[in-house]
N, C-alpha and C positions, 0 to 999 in steps of 0.2 A: 504493500500500500504506500502510495506517495503522500507522506504527511504534509509536505510543503504545499502540494497541489490543493489540499483541502483547507489548510490553515489560511491561505491567502484570501479565498472568498469569505471565510469566517471573519477575518479581520475587517474586510470591507463591510460586512453586515453589522459588526459591532460598532464601527465608526459611524455608519449611517444611523444606527439606533441612537448612539450618543448625540449625534448632531440633531436628530429629531427631538430628543428630550430637551436639548438646549434651546431650540427655537420655539417649541410649543409651550410658551410661557402662559400662565393663567393669571389674568388681571381681575382684581376685585375692586370696585369703587364703593366707598363708604360715604353715604349722605348723612351728615351730622344734624339730626333734627330735634324736634320737641317731643319728649317722652318716648323717643324711639331712635334707633339707628337703622337705616335701610342699606342693604348690601346689594349692589348691582353686579351681576356677572357681565363683564365687558364683552364676552363673546356672544352670549344669547340674549342679553338685556333682561334676563329674568331678575326679579327683585324679591328679596326676602326681608322681613321686618323683625327687628329685635326690640321688644319693649324694654325701656330703661326708666330711670327716675329723673325727671327734669330735662332741661334743654342742654345740649352739648356745647361746651365752650372751649375746652382744651382736650387734646388727645395724643396718644402715643402707642406705637406698636411694640410688642415685646421683641427681643432680638431673635427668638426662635420662630417668629411669625405665627405663634399659636394664639396670642391674646391681643385684644385691642382695649386699651385703658382710656376711659373718657371721664371728664368731670361733668356732673349734672347740676345745672343751675349754679355753678361755681361753689356748691356746697358738698357735693358727694363725689367720691372716687369710685368708679364702677369698672369692673373687669368683665369683658366679653370673651367667651370662648368662640373663636372664629369658625372652627369646623362645625361645632354644634349649633352655631347661630343662636346663642342664648347668653343671658347675663348670669354669671356664676359667683360674683361677689360684689357687695355694695357696702361701703363704709364711709364714715366721716373722719376728718382729721381730728385727733385728740383735742377735746374741748379746752382743757387747762384753764377753766374759769371763764371762758368766752361763750356767749350764746351763739354767735355765728363766726365761722372762719371761712372767708371767701378765697377761692383759689384763682389766681391769675398767673398761669404758666405751669407747665408740667414737663418733666424730663425723667426718663427711667435710668437708673444706675445699671452698670454692666452686670451686677450680681443677679439681676432679675427679680430680686426680692424687695428692693427699696427704690424709692424715687425721690425727686426733688420737686417741691411746690413753693410757689410764692404766695404768701398768705397776708390778707388784711383782716384784722379781727374787729368784732363789734359786740357790745353789750349795752344794756340799759341799767343805769345806776340812778335810782329814784325815778325822776321823769326825764333824765337827760341821757342821750346816747353818748357812749364813750368808744372811741376808735383807737385801736392800738397802732404802734409803729409797725410798718410792714416788715416782714421777715422771710428769709429763705429757710425752709426746713427740709431735712431728710427724714422721710417717713417710711414705716413698714407698709408696703402696698396692700397687705391683707387686713391689718388691724387699724391702720391710720395712726398708729402710735408715733409720736415725734421722737426721733433718736438723737437729733441735735439741730441747732438752728442758729441763725445770725441775723441781726437787724440790718436792714438795707434802706436806702433813700426811697422816697415816694416815686411812683411813675413806672415801675417795672411791669412789662406786659408779656414778656416771653423769656424762655430759658433755653440755653444751648449748652449741652455737656460735651466738652472737648478733651483732646489729649489723653485718650485712654481712661477717661473718667476721673482725671485729676483736677481739671479746671472747669468751673461752671460759669458761663457768661449770663448775667442777668441784664436783659436789654429793655430799655425804655427810652426816656429822653436822652439818657447817656447809657454807657455800657459799664457794668461793674464786674470785673473778673474776680471770681471767688475760688480760692484754693480749697479744694475739698479732699485732698490727699491725706492730710494729717488728722489727728484726733479731733481738733477743733477747726471749724471753717474760718478762714480769714479773707478779708476783702483786700484786693490789690489796688493798684493805681487806676483811678477812673479814666475811662476813654471818653473824652468829651465830644459830644455831637451837637447839642443845642447851641453851645457857644460858637460853634463853627457854622451855624446856620443850617444844620442838617436835621430834617424832620422825617420821621417814619411812623407808620401805624403798624406796629409789629405783632399782628395777630395771626396772619396766614403765612407761615414761613416754611413749611414743607421740607423738613430736614430729611426724612426718610425717602420721600419721593425724589428729592434732588441728590440722592446717593451720598448723603452726609453733608450737604451744604445748606446752612440756614440762609434764607434768601428773602429779601423784602425790597420793594420800591422805596426810594428816598427822594426828597425834594429839597431844593435850595431856592434862594431868591433868583438865581439865574438859570436854573434847569432842573434836571432830574436824572435818575440812574438806578442801578441795582446795587444794593448793599448786601455783602455776603460774609458769612463766617464759616470757614472750613472746619468741620468738627473732627477731621482726621489730623490736621496739622495745627489748628488754632489760628490760622492766618485770617486777618480781617481785610476786606478789600472793597473799594468803591469802583463801580463801572459806570462812568457817565454815558448817557445816551444823547446823541445829537438831535437837534431839532426841537420843535415845540413839545412841552411836557404832555405826556399822555397819562391822565390821572387814573390810578389803579389802587385797589386794596391789596392785591397780592400778585405774585408772579411765580412761574415754575419753569424750569429748564426742560428742553427736549432731552431725550435719553443720551444723545451724542454731545450735548452741551454746545451745539452750534447755534441754537435759537433759544429764545425765552418767550413765554406767552404771559401777558399781563391781562388783568380782568377788573372791570368795574361796570360801567354802562356799556363799554365797548370791550372787545377782545383785541389786544394788540399783539403783533408778531414782531419780535426784535431779532435782528441779525447781530450776533455777538462779535463777529469778526469786524464788521463795519461800524458797529455800535449805532445802528439806525433802526427806526421803525419802518418795516417794509410793507405792512398792511394793517389797516384798522377796520374791524368788522363790528357794526352795531349789534348788540345782543338783543335779539327780538323778544326775549323773555324778561327784559328789564335788568335792573341792577343785580349783579352777582358778586359773591365774595370768594368763591373757590374755583380753582381749575387744576386739573391733573391730566397727564398725558399717559396713554397706554405704553407698555414696555417696548412695543415695536415702533413707537413714534408716529403712528398713522392716524390716531384719533385723539381729540382733545375733549374732555368732559368738563362742562362749565355749569355751575349751579350754586345754590345757597342764596338766600334772600327771598326765594319763593319756593313753590312746590314742584318746580320742573327742573330737569337737567337736560341741557342741550349737548348733543354730540356733534363735533365738527370733524370734517375730513381735513387733516393738517396740510395736505397737498394743495387743496383749493380754498380752504377756510370757509367752505359752504356747510351749513348744517345738514346732517344726514338723518338725524332723528331727534325728537323731543320726547323725553320720558316724563310722564305724569306720576308723581309720587304721592304718598299719603301725608307728608309733612313739609312745611317750610323748613329750610335748612340754614345753617350758619357757615357751612363750608363743606368741602369734599376732601377725602383722603384716598390714597391708592396703595394697594398691596399686590405684589407680584410673586407668584410661586414658580 
């Protein structure tokens, strides 16, 4: 028997199989709604509904892609089993004498058991409301117990965990680097933005979808651009965009990082090589907050702000489908298997 003769075709079959597995990615689109998260199969457009408590404001995927963590009405931390399409844990951050602890920003630690939240506390003393100084806390994701915390200035809206989980960037009017590697968290030198005339609304930043890049449109008195934090290296970068500003709530990269798509009342296509807006498409469904691109780069899902999600063909930027959902949304997320 000629072993080589049979091994060669077998190798070709194995290579073809491996290639098929590689290209047949599965994309799920998550609509962050009110009292529910709706999951859209990007291939079939079938929608499944997961009841939760409250409206989604912050969210993060676990590193193993098994769970989706969301904050409900900024009060609850909720864990969704993605495969089973159901809520498996709901908790509040440890009260510690406060009646309400509002969450503005969520980042998961590499250990998969803890996460970081930005908290603003409130209670009523007599007839007067008392608001605590904002803090960043590391919490147990299952129980909500605070493991350690540090006070931070007002205005934080988003968190980005970088450098193998050793530095946490708290982003708002300015950026506060927090060293989380030691026993105690410590705040480093402030990275000033507002004093430099840089403004951002840092709520729709898509770290997971951008392959580890925190991304937000920014604006100055003379123009606009894309502000990024590379969570692999910690590098912070501004990419000015030429021409008249295109107002946007958020932006997301194409998978090859050659383009970016911004969204608000219009959907903008940005060429990152020339740093120009190449196309502006009015969004027929009105103002939207979220946009995500399929892993093959061929379709753009736009939604949040209403109960519809519009699917665009990225080659033509023409809408190919409008999905009617059960809830208004605050944004979209995308997960690829």
